[in-house]
C-alpha angles and dihedrals in degrees: 000000000000093000102051122188120197136017099286096049090042092056092045091052091047092056092042090059094047095047092046091050093051092049090051088061085070101033098049097050089045091053091046092051091051087061101036099046097055090047095046097045099037111132090244091062093062090226118190111278114220109169093166095054111117111148142041121177091200094054092045092052092046093044093052109023098050096050091042090053091048091049090052092048092047092048092051092047092046093052092045091050092050091058096040095044096043113147090197090058106016125186118251135217101247090195095054115116091236097043090116094050124090116265122265108249119212125177112210122204120186113207132172096303117341140067116240117198116197119190104200097186094048095040093228136113138196139192120227095345119096109190121181136159124257121251096025129100113251116212115198121197110191143193139146137231098228118327127055116246131183112235108213138164100176098202095041119022135032117247113267126173119243104211133185117254090011137087122225131172141216134176144192142166129204121188098204138041114274144138129236139169124242128189146165119276097192121079107240109167143288098334097044096106089063097049095115130132138187119245110203123186111200134183111264093253093049090048091052090051091048092051091051090051093051092045087060093055115125089216108090125198111218129164090257093051089049095051097038099042119005099041092049111105111270138143119236099207109202092013092263106193126233128196131206139180107226115193091181097036093134093068102047099075095052091049092052090052092050092047090056091048089052092051101256111163137184105214117214110234116232089232091063094049090049090047093053091048094048098042100041110151095027122104116218119173120274115247089226092057092070 
């Protein structure tokens, strides 16, 4: 978070510094007064005793005007930030090489306990590996099968919750190849600690080659495969990625949302919870990786 990359993360860090600085204008004087007042008015200092004192215009003005001014400034900055860092209408790097190209659309589905990334335009899907081209806006549309998870790539994208039966969005744009780590910020059960994923930013040509390779995969992601295998609770120790061609990728995300709205659940077997607890620190292979 303190080493932002990209416009969205940079704006978020900018506002974080401003808001923290404004709050310190209250916190620091308060901390100083907790030290100064006991020392100044300790009985050994023979401080002036004024039992009839009850009002000071200066103190009243300072006590009300300064906090009120800070609240106004914080409110203005918060509203400004909401509109500038809006994942539904994100800013774009006008100087980026791919600024004139359409955004890359990725549908994110949080399961127990993996991240599924569906590329509807490319008809492919991955597990725990988010791969996008440099210099183009990435638009993430997110949901979850059953439990809420916070999608977060600290250096790149603001934290946004992926929630069952709901659709949320996030966005980012990086103008150079790089690699980052994303994870879930919301505790969601036994496998939460391993809900991490790679975020790889590739040059456009490398991304195109990667897409062609995944499109040739013999493993196909269909709605039935998703519900019967991938969405079933499992822990992907080590965030081992999986790749799928997905001829009907565009329909999977909407069906997952409707399933959650209709009350579809994926119960976690007791044996899995006990296995996670007893084998913590080991790294067996994920069922979805095969």
